[in-house]
N, C-alpha and C positions, 0 to 999 in steps of 0.2 A: 744356562748351565746345563751340563750333560751329566747323566747318572749312568753308572756302569753296573750291570747286573752280575755280581760275582758268581752266582750259581749257573750262569749261562755258558760256561766254558765248554766248548765242543771238542770232540776227539779231533786229533790233527790229521787223521787219514783223509785223503782226497777221494771224491769231492766232499766238501764240508756242507752238510745239510743245514738248512735254516731252521733254528728253533726259536727265533725271535718272533714276538707277537706283532706283526706289521700293523694289524688293526688297532693296536694300542700305541702306535707310534714308535715302536722299537725298530732299531736299525742294526744290522749285523755288520761288524768289521772284523775280519780274520776269524777268530774263534770266540768272540764275545758279542753280547748285545748291549746296546746303549739306547737311551731315550732322552729327549729334551724336556726341560722344565722351564717355563717362561716366567715363573714367579720371581719378581725382583727381590734382592736382598744381598746381604754380605756373605762371605764365605761360610760362616757358622750357620746362617739360615739355609744356605744352599745344601750344606752337608746334612743338616737335620732333615731337610725336605727329601733328600735322596734316601736317608735311612728309614724314614717313615714308609717308604715304598719298597723296602727290602733291598736297597742298593747302596752304593757308595758314590761319592763325587768322582767323576772321571778325571784322570790326570793324563796329560800328554807327555810322552817320553821320546817319541820319534817323529821325524818329519812325515812319515807315512800316516801316523795317527793324526797329526796336525792337518794334513791334507784331507783326511776323512772328515774331520769335524768341520772344516771350512765348507766342503761339499755338502755335507749333511745339513749344516746350518742354512746355507744359501738355497738349497733345493727344497727345503721343507718349511722354513720359518720366516723367510723374507721375500 
C-alpha cells in the first residue's frame, strides 16, 4: 500500500525541487511525495496506517500514476 503526503504538494514552477525525505523511503512523483507501507491488512487498516503517519492512502487516477507505482514498487520493494 502507498501513502500520499497531502502537505507535500510542491509549486508547479520548473524545475520541481525535491522535498521528499528519501532517507525515510519517500518518493516524489510530479508535485507530491509518496511512501510504501508493507504492513498487511484490509483497506481500512491501510487507511488508518497512513493516517497515523500524517498521510492518506494513495489513489491512482491516471496511467502515469499507475506506471509510477509499478516502477516504485518493483525498484524498491521486490
